[in-house]
N, C-alpha and C positions, 0 to 999 in steps of 0.2 A: 549724736550731733556730729559733725563734724570734725572732725581731726589735722591743727593745723598743717603744713610742711618743712620740713626744719631740713640745716643747712649744716654742715661744721663745717671750716673750715680748714682743719687741726685733719680732720676722717681722711681727707679725699687729696687726690691728687692733681699737683701741679702739670697746663698744656706748655712744654714749651715747642714757642712757637720760631723763634731763631735764639742762638743763646743771652741774649740782652732784653729776650719782650715773655713775659709768660702771663696766660689765663688762667683761673676756673673759673668753670661754670656751673649755675646752680637753675634748672627749668620750674621754677617758684612756681608754679598754672599756667592752664591749659592758654594763657594767655600775657605769659609775663618770662623771658627769658634776661637771667643774672651775669654780671662779667666783670671778675673779680680781672683787672690786667695789674704790675707791675712791672714798669718799663726801664730798664739801666741803662744811664747814657756811660757809653764805652769809656777806656780810664785812657786811651789813645785813637783817638781816628774816627770816620762820624759813625753817627744814632746811621743802619738799620731803619727805615721807615718801615715798616708794617702801615701798607696806606689799605683804610675800608670802603665798601661800601655796602652799603646792606639794602635787605625793603622793608624795612619799618625803623621810624622814629625811633632814637637813643638817648638816652637823657645820660649824661655824664656829672659822675661829681666827685671829682680832687680835695680826696679828703689827705695827703699828704703831698707837698713836693709843689714841682711850679714845672710850667710847659707853655709850648707857646701851642695854642691848637690849630692846628691849620684846618678848616675847615671851605673846598670848591675853591680852593687854591689862597685865600683868607689867617690870616695869623690872627687869631685871640688869643691874650694870656693869661691866662687861667693859673692859680694857687689857691690854696688851702682853705676849702669855700666856697671854692667857685662851681656852679652850676651852669650849664651848653644844655639846650637841648638841640639835635639836629634831627637834620630833615631825613626824612626815607632816601636815600638811591642819591644821597651826596658822598664823592671822598672827603672821604679827615686822615688825620694822621698824627703822630706829633712827635714834635718835632722842639728840641730839649731847649734850655734857657741854665741858668747858674746853676741846677738840680742837677745830683746824680740819682738819683733815680722817682718815678713819677709812678704816686697811689690813686687811681678808680676805680673807682664803681660805675657801671652801664646795667643801668637798665631798659630795656627792651620791645619797645611794642609795635608789632603785634610781634611773639612767640617769637623764634627763630628754630622755626623743628628739623630742623635738618641741623644746629650743634651739639652735639652731647653733652650731656648733663657728668660731669668729670665722678668722673670715679673714686666709687670709697674703696680705701685699701686700708684702714687700719679704723676699732669700735673703742670707744671711750662710754660705751656702757653708761647713754643717758637714761638710767631706768624705762619711765612709759615711752623714750622713743620710737616710732617703727625702726628693727634693728634689721 
């Protein structure tokens, strides 16, 4: 029997893109990259836009917060429960609205092989998980 691939966020290290934007990556299969993003609106001043353009289709799910997701220059208002598919090779970024933090899960297909999986920094002893 094949075993599932398992990933515990509480065991992994965040990648800080800047002071207001961090990500966590799980290379969940040979075909898919999962990226968790937490983007904070700064208390003062403008947020630094983290512009993405990737060679894969990106499926975004906003599970907390509210933002305008700007895709190819067009803003789309997203909040909790919204899902969007962004075509490959199209510039996109989060533009903040009223909330201070946006939490998103991105499912990227095909996989981004050059994006490293977030390193494991601790173990919560999951029993039959491969440690």
